[in-house]
N, C-alpha and C positions, 0 to 999 in steps of 0.2 A: 504494500500499500504505499501511497505518497504520504510522507510525514510533513514535508515542508512544501507547500505549493509555490512559495515565492522563489525558490531555488531548486525545485524539483529534486528533492532528496527523499528516498524511499527508505523503508525499514530495513531492506536488504543492504542499502548503501551503508547505513549505520552499523549493521552487524558485520559487514565486510571490513569496515574500518577497525572495529574491535578486534576481529580475527587477524588483522594485519599488525596489531600491537598498540593501537591507540587506547590509552587508559585514563584519559583526561577529557572531560566534556568540552573544555575550552579549545583543546587541540582539535577535537572532532569538528567544532564550530569553524576554526581556522581552515581545516581541510575540505569541508563540505559546504560551508556557509549556512548549515542548518540553524534555524532559530536566530539569524542574525539581521533580518530585515524587520518584519512586523512583530515577530516573536509569539505569534498566536500558536505555533506549534511546539513552543518550548516544553510544556509538561509532557506531551506525547513523545517528543524527541528524547527527553531526559528518561522517560520510562522505558523506551526501546533500548536506550544505551545501557541503562542499569541492568536490564534483563540480559542483555548481551554480555555484560561484564560478568554477572553471575554464572552464566552458561560457559563462559570462558574459564571460570574457576579462579578468578583473581580478586573479585570484590570482597571487601571486608577483611581479608587477611592482611592487607597491606596498608591499612589506614596510617597515614602520617609517615610512611616509610619513604626513603629515597628509592630511586630506581634500582640500585644494585641490591639493596636489602630485599626490595619487593621481588626481584628475580629469584632470590634464594628462598624467600617465603612461599612463593606459589609456583616457581619454576617457569614463570613466563617473563620475558623482557617487557618493561614498561616504557612508555614514551611519556616523558614529562612527569608532572605531579600526578600522583595516584588519586583517584576519585575516593572521597570519604563515604562509606556505606552507612546507612542509618541503622539505628539499633532496631527499628521496627522489622526490617527486612530479615534480620538474623535472631529475632526474638530475644534480644538482651534487654 
């Protein structure tokens, strides 16, 4: 489905970016321009991004970590600052 109408970014585009190593929403925005015009899609884009991170197995384990310690924590190389997972997602 198209998430961002302004820049024609789909949920697949977001998932593909996460699969290729993007672990920061702001970097995703820089690369795809999602939610960077009118921002009406921000919540949906963020939800798709967070779900893709969870599926990739990185979200939540790397909170506040630098890229090198994130790679050792979850086995995946991270691009930029790692996204902070909310306590709700992980039941904490």
